[in-house]
C-alpha positions in Angstrom: 49.1 28.4 -14.4 50.3 25.5 -13.3 52.5 24.0 -10.4 55.0 22.5 -11.7 55.8 18.2 -10.6 58.1 17.2 -13.6 59.1 20.2 -16.4 59.4 19.2 -19.4 61.7 19.7 -22.4 61.4 24.2 -24.0 58.5 24.2 -20.8 59.4 28.3 -19.3 59.6 27.6 -15.2 59.6 30.7 -12.5 62.5 29.3 -10.8 63.7 31.0 -7.3 67.3 31.0 -7.8 67.2 32.3 -3.7 69.2 32.0 -1.1 72.3 31.8 -3.6 75.8 30.9 -3.4 78.4 33.1 -4.7 77.9 36.0 -7.1 74.5 33.5 -8.4 71.4 35.8 -9.4 69.4 35.9 -6.4 65.9 36.7 -7.9 63.1 34.5 -9.0 63.2 34.3 -13.1 61.8 32.4 -15.9 63.9 29.8 -17.2 64.1 27.7 -20.1 64.5 24.1 -20.0 66.5 22.2 -23.0 67.4 19.2 -21.6 65.2 15.9 -22.9 62.2 14.9 -20.2 64.4 11.7 -19.9 66.9 13.8 -17.9 64.7 15.8 -16.2 63.0 13.0 -14.3 66.2 11.7 -13.6 68.5 14.4 -13.3 68.8 18.1 -11.9 70.3 21.4 -12.3 68.2 23.1 -10.6 66.4 21.7 -7.4 62.7 21.0 -7.9 62.0 23.0 -4.7 62.9 25.7 -6.1 60.4 25.3 -9.2 57.7 27.8 -8.3 55.0 27.3 -11.3 55.2 26.8 -15.0 54.5 29.6 -17.1 54.0 27.9 -20.5 55.8 26.3 -23.5 58.7 28.2 -25.5 56.9 27.4 -29.4 58.5 25.3 -31.9 59.9 28.2 -34.1 61.8 29.4 -30.7 62.8 25.9 -29.8 64.6 25.7 -33.0 66.6 28.1 -32.4 67.6 27.0 -29.1 68.5 23.7 -29.9 70.5 25.2 -32.7 72.2 27.2 -30.7 73.3 24.7 -28.6 74.8 22.7 -31.3 76.8 25.2 -32.4 77.6 26.5 -28.9 78.9 22.9 -27.9 80.4 21.8 -31.9 83.6 20.3 -31.4 85.7 22.4 -33.4 88.6 20.8 -35.4 92.2 22.0 -33.9 
């Protein structure tokens, strides 16, 4: 599909995770971009050199479910 220059939020991108460090996964895997587009242009968790190609974009229902799960995961609990 598309060559990845700057991935967008909820894009599914094939990422080369090899070579690895320690116990990281050592394979090429599809990954879902969850960070907002503004962060994708400036901040990287995965170096752009590892991005092989864009496979597609998550549909709206999946994107909402992922965003909801992330909100729940990172919500502050009342202690």
